[in-house]
N, C-alpha and C positions, 0 to 999 in steps of 0.2 A: 842366690845359693846356688848353686847345681846338681846339676838334673840328681848326682849319685847320691848326696846327701841329703834333698829333698826326698827321694825314696825312703833313704834308717830313717828318717824319720816318722815319718809318714806309713810302716813297716811298727816302730817302734808304739808310736800312741797307737794302732791300734790293737798291737799287744794286749797292753793298757787295757782300753776299753774291753777287749775279749774277758782279760781277768776280771774286772769289777763288776761286766753281769754275770761272769759266771758266781761272784763271790755270794751275786746275790738269787743266784737259782734259771739261770738264761746262757744259754749257748751260742753265743752271739758268730752267725757264717763270715762269711764274705760276700754274700749275695747281697749289692748295694741297690733296691729300687727304690731309690726316689733323694733329693736333697734340695735346699738350700742353700740359701747363700751367708748359714753359719751354721747349716748343718745336714747328715747325711741321718740315711734311713734305710733300717738291716733289718736282714728276716736274720730269725732268733730259734731257739726251740725254751722251751718253758721244760726244767725241768720237772719232772713223776713228788717232791719234795716243795716246788714252790708253788705246784697248783691243789695240791692238800691246804697250803696256810696260806693263800687268800685266794677268799671268796670274791673276788668279785672276775680275777681271774678263771677261777674255774668255772662260774658263773656262763664265763664269756664260747670257754673251749667244748661244754655241754653237747651232746650230739653232735661234733665233730668230732669226724676220724683223723683227727691231728693236735698238735701241742705246737703250731707252729703261729709265734706270734709275730709281729712288728716293730723296735725296738726304734725312736729317732733322737738323734744321737745328737743335743745344741753344742759347740765349742762356747762355750765362755771365755773365754783366753782370742775369741777373732769378733766376738761377737764385739757392741757398743754397749756401753755402758746405762742406756735406755730402753734398749733392748729385755738387755741380765737385770730389768728393776723394773722396767713394765710390761711390754710385751709379754713376753715369755710367761712372767705367771698368770695373766690374763687369758693369754693360751691355754694353759691348765684349769684353771678357774671357768671356760666356757667350757671345756671339756667334762669337766665333770660334772659344769650344774646339766648338761644335755645328754647325763653317761644314759641312761634308763630308754632313749627314743631310739626307737627301728632306723631311721634314715639317719641316725648319728653313730659312729664308732665310737666303739668302746676301749674305755681307756681305765687297763690293771690294773699301775701303778706308776710312780715318778717318783724319781731318787735321784742325787749329783752331789759331786763334789766343787770344789774349790775350779777346777780344770774343764768338768762336763755333768750334762743334764740327762741322764736317762727319764725317756717316755715310750709307757707298753702297749702299744695298741692293737690291739682290736687288723689283723692278720683281711685286707681287706682284698682280692689277691686276682680279679680282672682289671687292672689297671683302670685311669681317669677314663672319664666322659670325651674327652677329645685325644686319646686314640681308639677311644670306639667311632663315634664320625669316624676317625677321618678311616677305618678299616670296613664299615656300612659304607661307607661311598664309594671305596675301588670298586665294594663287588655289586653292588648296584648300578655305577657311571655313572654314577648320577647323586650331587652335593647333599650332604645334611640327609637326615633319617627319616625316614617315614614317618608322616601326622600322625600314626598312633601310637605307634612310638613316644615319638615328641611329648604326646601326648601322657601315655604311663608317667614316665618319667617324670614330667616336668610337674604333676601332682604329688610324684615321693617331696620334689623341690620341693613346692608346695610345704606341704605335712611337716618338714621339716623345721624352713620357716616361721612357721608359725610358732614350734614348738620349742623355739632362740626365742623368737621373741615375747613369747607366755612368761620363760625366762629375766626377760631384760636385755636381751643377749641381741646385739646388731650386729651382722655379720662386716661389713663394709668389703667385701673381696670376693663375691660368686661370681666363679668364671668355670669354665668348661677344669681344669688343670687341680681345679678342688672342688671336684664328681667325685667323687671315686665306685668302682660299681666292687658289686660280691660275687660270688658265683653263681647267684641265680642269674642276676642282674639286676640286682636291687639294687636305690642309688642309696650310696653313705657321702653328705655333707661334711668337707674339711675345712681347712687353710684359716682355722677362728682366730688366732694369733692379733688380728687388724676388728677386732672386736671390740662395740667400749656399751656401755651400757646405759640409756635416756634415762631423761631422767623424771621424777615421777608425774606419767599422766600425758607424757608423752609418747605420740601414735610416727612408730618408724613408718620414714616411705619409701618408694620400692627400693631396695637393697643396691642396685645395681647405678641409682645416682645417688646415692646418701651421702658422697663420702662432699669434703672441704676441699678445691684443687687442694691445697699443699700436700695432704695426705691421703694424696691419688694412691694407692699398691702399683696398677700396672693401667696405666693412661696410653698403651698404647696396643692394647692385647685384640688382639684384629677382631672379635666379635660388634667392638666400640670403644666409646671413651670408659673410663670409672670414676668421670667426677659428674656435679650436677651440672644440666645447663645452666641456672637461674642465673650464676651471673656473666655469662654469656649474653653478648650485640645479637638478638638472631636475627639475621642480613636479608631479604623480604627476595632474594632469588634465590632459588639453584644451583649450589656451585655446582664448577668443573671437577671432576677427579683426579683432574693435573695440580690442585690447588688445590687440597689436602695433605698439603704440609705441615701446618702446624696442630694443635691442637684442639684451639677451635674453631676450623676451618673442617678437624675429622668430623666434631663432632657436629656442626650443620652437614655433614657428608652424611655421616649416618642417619641426620633421620629423614633426609632428600631421595638414600637409598632405601628407604624398606620397600617402597611402593614400585621403586624400578627394580627390585632386583629376588623379594622375594617370589616365589614358585606354590606361594602354600596358598591355602583358602583363605577365602575372605572373612570368617573367623579368625581365624591364627592371626593375619595382618592387621586385624583390631584391637585384638589383644596385645601383641607386638606396639602398635601405636600407643595404647594405652596408655607401656609402663613405661615410654618415652618423653610421653607428654615433659615440656621445658618450665611447666610452671609445673611446684611440688599440688597444688592444692587442686588440680584436674590430673593427679596420676594416680595411679588405681593405687587403690590400696589391700593389704595382701586378699582380707573379704570379699574387697569389688573381685580382684585373681580368679578368688576357690568358685565363687558363682558365674564368674563368666560365661558367655555362653560357648566358646572355644573348647571349657574346660570339661562339659558333659561328652558322656559317649556320643558315635559317630550316629547315631541311629537313632538320639535325641536330639541332634541338632536342624 
């Protein structure tokens, strides 16, 4: 399809989205703040009438000096059937289940038609954690955050994960892009559409290694593999960086690089090592993470 024809179709689709949002009481803007494989996220303003008739929206905006929300628009035409029938309903259910926790974004409402699904979300204005880390790294001329800030954010992440687990939800796609920061620099955990509900009595292991290989969502994520190391046959010799060209080798590199590259305290290294244990029974769970000595204030370590 030629570029001009594609542009006209995109314009027509966006006009339809504006109309559908307006009919529901939201004024969609041209400002796009995020995107996914089958979705785009735009800024929008909630009308006074909509705020009055939606208690969740009214509660979310209470105390704020604006009526701006984020609207995630999912293209049902582009998404495969499995996504529409399984992953999208799972995402909506997860958002509703974690609605009341401070470290999870609030969802005012959802609505859909044959073409699109709309998720009206709390605006988390400062972007994702990866952007923040890169900005701070540039200012410091040193890679990463100060350890005190990392501890503060990690505490909030652990709190969010404890809440998710208490609601029977396992996130399964933890990464910096799925961690947002609000105006006060407080953390909000997003990206729950790969969640699952463990069997009754099941104790989720540490999230970063929970996925079975065929369901890994971000296998080449720069901070390390998102698949469990259980299926791997660990090699006794440390691999060289140049050999990390496959996922198994990449996982080995990650485990061996902890001691080589981290510029953090020994307590922090010990915590990370506990999270990356190859054997699930040796891996720290959330309760152990929360009680780890690195999680205490620096004056108590």
